[in-house]
C-alpha positions in Angstrom: -71.9 -66.6 40.2 -75.3 -66.9 42.0 -77.5 -64.0 43.0 -76.6 -64.6 46.7 -72.9 -64.3 46.2 -72.9 -61.2 44.0 -71.6 -58.0 45.4 -73.1 -54.7 44.6 -71.6 -53.4 41.4 -71.3 -49.6 41.1 -73.1 -48.4 38.0 -72.8 -45.2 36.0 -75.8 -43.7 37.9 -74.3 -44.4 41.3 -72.6 -41.7 43.3 -69.0 -41.7 44.5 -69.7 -44.1 47.4 -71.8 -46.6 45.5 -75.1 -45.1 46.6 -77.6 -44.7 43.9 -78.2 -41.0 43.7 -81.8 -39.8 44.0 -83.0 -42.7 46.1 -80.8 -44.2 48.9 -78.8 -41.0 49.6 -81.8 -38.7 49.4 -82.1 -37.0 52.8 -84.7 -34.5 51.7 -88.3 -34.6 52.8 -90.9 -36.6 50.9 -94.2 -34.9 50.3 -97.5 -36.2 51.5 -101.0 -35.3 50.7 -101.6 -34.1 54.2 -98.5 -31.9 54.1 -99.7 -30.2 50.9 -103.2 -29.8 52.4 -101.8 -28.1 55.6 -99.7 -25.8 53.4 -102.8 -25.0 51.2 -105.0 -24.3 54.3 -102.3 -22.0 55.8 -101.9 -20.2 52.5 -105.6 -19.6 52.2 -105.8 -18.3 55.8 -102.8 -16.1 55.3 -104.4 -14.7 52.2 -107.9 -14.2 53.7 -106.8 -12.4 56.9 -105.0 -9.5 55.1 -107.9 -9.3 52.6 -110.4 -9.0 55.4 -108.3 -6.5 57.3 -108.0 -4.2 54.3 -111.5 -4.5 53.0 -113.2 -3.9 56.4 -110.7 -1.1 57.3 -110.0 -2.9 60.6 -106.6 -1.1 61.1 -106.9 2.7 60.8 -103.2 3.6 61.3 -101.4 3.2 58.0 -98.0 2.3 59.6 -99.5 -0.5 61.7 -101.4 -1.8 58.7 -98.2 -2.0 56.7 -96.4 -3.8 59.5 -99.2 -6.3 60.1 -99.7 -7.0 56.3 -95.9 -7.2 55.9 -95.7 -9.7 58.8 -98.5 -11.8 57.3 -96.7 -11.7 53.9 -93.5 -13.0 55.5 -95.5 -15.7 57.2 -97.0 -16.7 53.8 -93.5 -16.8 52.3 -92.3 -19.1 55.0 -95.3 -21.4 54.6 -94.6 -21.7 50.9 -90.9 -22.4 51.5 -91.6 -25.1 54.0 -94.7 -26.8 52.7 -94.3 -26.4 48.9 -90.5 -25.9 48.3 -89.6 -28.3 51.2 -86.8 -26.2 52.4 -85.2 -27.0 55.8 -81.7 -27.3 57.2 -81.3 -30.9 56.3 -81.5 -30.8 52.5 -78.1 -30.8 50.7 -76.4 -30.5 54.1 -78.1 -27.1 54.8 -76.6 -25.4 51.7 -80.1 -24.7 50.2 -81.2 -22.9 53.4 -77.9 -21.1 53.7 -78.1 -19.8 50.1 -81.7 -18.7 50.7 -80.7 -16.8 53.8 -77.8 -15.2 51.8 -80.2 -14.2 49.1 -82.7 -12.7 51.5 -79.9 -10.7 53.2 -78.6 -9.5 49.9 -82.1 -8.5 48.7 -82.8 -6.7 52.0 -79.6 -4.7 51.7 -80.3 -3.8 48.1 -83.9 -2.7 48.8 -82.9 -0.7 51.9 -80.0 0.9 50.0 -82.3 1.8 47.1 -84.9 3.3 49.3 -82.3 5.3 51.2 -80.8 6.7 48.1 -84.2 7.5 46.5 -85.4 9.2 49.7 -82.4 11.4 50.0 -82.4 12.2 46.3 -86.1 13.2 46.6 -85.6 15.4 49.6 -82.3 17.0 48.4 -82.7 17.4 44.7 -86.3 17.9 43.8 -87.3 21.4 42.4 -89.8 21.9 45.2 -87.1 21.9 47.9 -87.3 24.8 50.3 -83.8 26.2 49.6 -84.6 26.3 45.9 -87.9 28.1 46.6 -86.2 30.7 48.9 -83.5 31.3 46.3 -86.0 31.8 43.5 -88.1 34.2 45.7 -85.1 36.4 46.3 -84.3 37.0 42.6 -82.2 34.0 42.0 -81.8 32.4 38.5 
């Protein structure tokens, strides 16, 4: 049989539909040098800005500083996920992004729950609590 009349034979490395896995069926993004350089530049900027803000005491209110620095940290995480981990809604039919969102929600719930429990344990069970001090002052224990 000549080369022109041969049909595509499915090999062991081909997927279930005869598509060679890793090449023809790959719908993920391919990295470019310019993409990495954009990610690198954004990472440097998102690192330099918080450093400058903290070192020069630009924000005097602690709460505002924490919110601004937290926002810049989230922006840095997103830059890393997009430019270096190449995460988007197209890879693996969106399952990678969906699992990442699930993980972030799970971690947020765990962190919020831990902080809530620790705050209430600190305010209700520490020896310096006001009820404990009043009880000791009136001859308790």
